[in-house]
N, C-alpha and C positions, 0 to 999 in steps of 0.2 A: 622594682618591677617584681610582677607576681605570676606564675603558672600555673592555670591550675588544668590538672590531667582527666582529660574525656576519657581515653582508653585507653589501657596498657596490657599488652600481655607480650609472650614468648619474642614475638620477631614483629612486634605492630606498636608504635604511640602517637598516639592524638594528643596533641595538649592547646591552650590557647594562651598567647601572650597576651594577657590583660596593660590594657593602655598602650599596644605596640600594634603599627599596620606595618607597611611594605616594607622599609628600613632595616629594620633587624630581621624580620621573615626573610627576604630575600636576601643576604646574603649569609643568611645563616642556611637557608637551603642550597644554594651555590656550594656552599662548603660543605656540605653532606655528600653531594654527587662526588667528589675528591675521593672518598671513603667504596673502596672497591667491594665492601659487604653491603654497601645499600643497595636498595631493590628499588625505592621510592623516597621520594624528600620533594614534599613541594607545601605551599600555603595558601588557603585562600582569605577575603576580606572581601566580606559582604559590599560595605560602606565605611570609605576611611572616616569618615566622621562619626558614624556611630557604631563600629562592627571592632571588633580586635583581631590579629590574625589567629587562624587556626591554620595548624602544622601536624603534614603527618609524616611519620618517620618509619619507613619498612626497610627488615634487612633479610638477605638471603643465609645470614650466618653470623652468629653473634646478637648482642643486645643492641637496641635501638637508642638506650638510655645511653651504653657506654658510647655507641658512634655518635649520639648527640654532645656528650660530655670531650669526644676526641676532638670534633668540629671546632665546639667553642675557645677548647684548649689552645687548637690552632690559628683559630681566627684572633686570640687575644696575643698572642705570638707576633703575628703580622701588625695587629694596633701597635705596639710596641716598638716593633721597627721601625714603621713609619712613621712614629711620633718623635725616634730617635733622630730621623734623617729632614724632622721638620724645625727640629731644634738647631740643627746644623746651619740651616738657612740665615738665623738669626743673626 
């Protein structure tokens, strides 16, 4: 996966998820909202067959890049826990 940064400053990060549409952007956006320092977390996809997801993260306090990294870390942990539960089903 490739990420293209479109805007970046102290409190705002706008980036494009190359080759990705709703699936990753939706779960990431929802996880970002679990951070009390995140003021805005959302994405747009103009057309799912020809467009990539464009995400925006804005923070009240702290870096949006750190908020993004933290959200990705939490999602990774949840994914590992879910995978372990699935493996127990076999």
